C-alpha positions as CSV (number, residue, x, y, z in Angstrom):
1,M,96.9,61.6,165.5
2,K,94.9,59.6,163.0
3,K,95.1,60.6,159.4
4,W,92.1,59.8,157.1
5,V,90.5,60.2,153.8
6,K,86.8,59.8,153.7
7,I,85.6,57.7,150.7
8,L,82.4,56.4,149.4
9,P,82.3,53.4,147.1
10,V,85.5,52.3,145.7
11,F,88.2,49.7,144.7
12,T,91.1,47.3,145.1
13,V,94.7,47.4,146.5
14,S,97.9,45.8,145.3
15,I,101.2,46.9,146.3
16,C,103.5,49.5,144.8
17,L,105.1,50.2,141.5
18,L,107.1,52.2,139.6
19,V,109.2,54.8,137.9
20,P,111.2,53.9,134.9
21,A,114.8,55.0,135.1
22,C,116.5,57.1,132.3
23,S,117.1,55.1,129.1
24,D,119.4,57.5,127.2
25,S,122.3,55.0,126.3
26,D,124.7,57.9,126.0
27,K,124.5,58.8,129.6
28,S,125.6,57.0,132.8
29,T,122.9,55.8,135.1
30,G,124.9,54.3,137.9
31,P,124.3,55.3,141.5
32,D,127.0,58.0,141.5
33,S,125.8,59.6,138.3
34,D,124.0,62.9,138.2
35,D,121.7,61.2,135.7
36,T,120.2,58.6,138.0
37,Q,116.5,59.0,138.5
38,A,114.8,58.5,141.8
39,Q,112.5,55.4,142.1
40,I,109.5,55.7,144.3
41,T,107.5,52.7,145.6
42,I,104.0,53.4,147.1
43,R,102.6,50.5,149.2
44,S,100.2,49.6,152.0
45,D,100.8,47.2,154.9
46,P,98.9,45.0,155.0
47,D,98.2,44.3,151.3
48,P,95.3,43.8,150.7
49,V,93.9,46.1,153.4
50,P,91.4,44.1,155.6
51,F,88.1,45.5,156.6
52,T,88.7,46.9,160.2
53,Q,85.4,48.0,161.9
54,D,82.0,49.6,161.7
55,A,80.9,52.6,163.5
56,G,77.2,53.1,163.0
57,S,76.7,52.9,159.2
58,T,80.3,53.8,158.4
59,H,82.9,51.1,157.5
60,Y,86.6,51.7,158.2
61,W,89.9,50.3,156.8
62,Y,93.1,51.0,158.7
63,F,96.6,50.4,157.2
64,D,100.1,51.8,157.1
65,F,100.9,53.8,153.9
66,Y,104.5,53.9,152.7
67,V,106.3,56.0,150.2
68,E,109.9,54.7,149.7
69,E,112.8,55.9,147.5
70,T,114.9,53.0,146.3
71,A,117.5,54.4,143.7
72,G,119.6,56.6,146.1
73,V,118.2,59.9,144.8
74,G,115.9,62.1,146.8
75,A,112.6,63.4,145.4
76,T,110.1,66.1,146.2
77,L,106.4,65.5,145.9
78,T,104.8,68.1,143.6
79,E,101.3,66.7,143.1
80,W,99.2,63.7,144.2
81,K,95.7,62.4,143.8
82,M,93.7,59.2,144.4
83,N,91.4,57.6,142.0
84,W,88.6,55.5,143.5
85,Y,87.1,52.3,141.9
86,D,84.4,49.9,142.9
87,Q,85.0,46.1,143.2
88,D,84.4,45.6,139.5
89,S,87.1,48.3,138.6
90,N,84.5,50.9,137.6
91,F,85.8,54.5,138.1
92,L,83.9,56.3,140.9
93,W,85.8,59.6,141.5
94,S,89.2,61.3,142.0
95,S,90.5,63.0,145.1
96,D,93.1,65.7,144.7
97,L,95.3,66.0,147.8
98,T,97.7,68.7,148.9
99,I,101.4,68.8,149.6
100,Q,100.4,70.0,153.1
101,N,98.3,66.9,153.6
102,F,101.4,64.8,152.8
103,I,103.6,66.8,155.1
104,S,101.2,66.7,158.1
105,W,100.1,63.0,157.6
106,F,103.4,61.3,156.7
107,T,105.2,61.8,160.0
108,E,105.9,58.3,161.5
109,C,109.0,57.2,159.5
110,D,111.5,59.9,158.2
111,E,110.2,63.4,158.8
112,T,109.3,65.2,155.6
113,D,108.8,68.6,154.1
114,G,107.4,67.0,151.0
115,H,110.8,65.6,150.2
116,V,111.6,61.8,150.3
117,N,115.3,61.4,151.2
118,A,117.6,59.2,149.0
119,S,116.9,55.6,150.0
120,G,114.4,57.0,152.6
121,T,110.9,56.2,153.6
122,V,108.1,58.3,154.7
123,C,105.0,56.8,156.2
124,C,101.6,57.4,157.7
125,K,100.6,54.9,160.5
126,P,97.8,54.5,160.6
127,F,96.1,55.8,157.4
128,W,92.5,55.1,157.1
129,V,89.6,55.3,154.7
130,S,85.9,55.2,155.5
131,S,82.8,54.5,153.5
132,T,79.1,54.3,153.9
133,S,78.9,51.8,151.1
134,N,81.5,49.5,149.4
135,E,80.5,46.5,151.3
136,E,81.9,44.4,148.4
137,G,85.4,46.0,148.6
138,F,87.0,48.6,146.5
139,S,90.4,49.9,145.3
140,I,92.4,53.1,145.1
141,I,95.1,54.0,142.7
142,V,97.4,56.6,144.2
143,F,99.3,58.9,141.8
144,M,102.2,60.9,143.1
145,K,104.3,63.3,140.9
146,F,107.9,64.0,142.0
147,L,110.8,66.1,141.0
148,D,114.0,64.3,142.0
149,D,117.3,65.9,143.1
150,N,118.7,65.4,139.6
151,G,115.9,67.3,138.0
152,H,113.8,64.4,136.7
153,S,110.1,64.8,136.9
154,F,108.0,61.6,137.0
155,W,104.9,59.9,138.3
156,A,104.8,57.0,140.8
157,T,101.7,54.9,141.4
158,G,100.4,52.5,144.0
159,H,97.4,50.3,143.9
160,F,95.6,49.6,147.1
161,T,92.9,46.9,147.5
162,F,90.4,47.0,150.3
163,S,88.5,43.8,151.3
164,A,84.8,43.4,151.6
165,V,83.0,44.2,154.8
166,L,82.6,41.1,156.9
């Protein structure tokens, strides 16, 4: 089953990012500490995302979308959205997505109920976006808010760049 998000004009992708760990020097932040914060990386493969095909007047970009935890602490998605930008980084719009979207789309790696396991990966293969414009390319910044298994709330971001239509 293909998962998709319909877009119009938009922006540029670059791999993952993210989440700063706790910095309170009085607390242990080792992997066995209850104070360790999850770290989430959001990325696409390939990066940048190449133009894939046209169907009539609609352009499509297909890619694999990964959400990976790297600090050994599980985390549950509580909120997510995507901000769309044109090739010149001008903001176009924001798309709010649901936890149910995440659960139903991210099924190809570890199964998820909205939770990313410690050192786990959830993915959507393929994820795709479509546009009736954006021939020059565009980008999306993905924002995902998590609550980790140790009680830390944080945002993770990923920047996806989509190439120009050939």
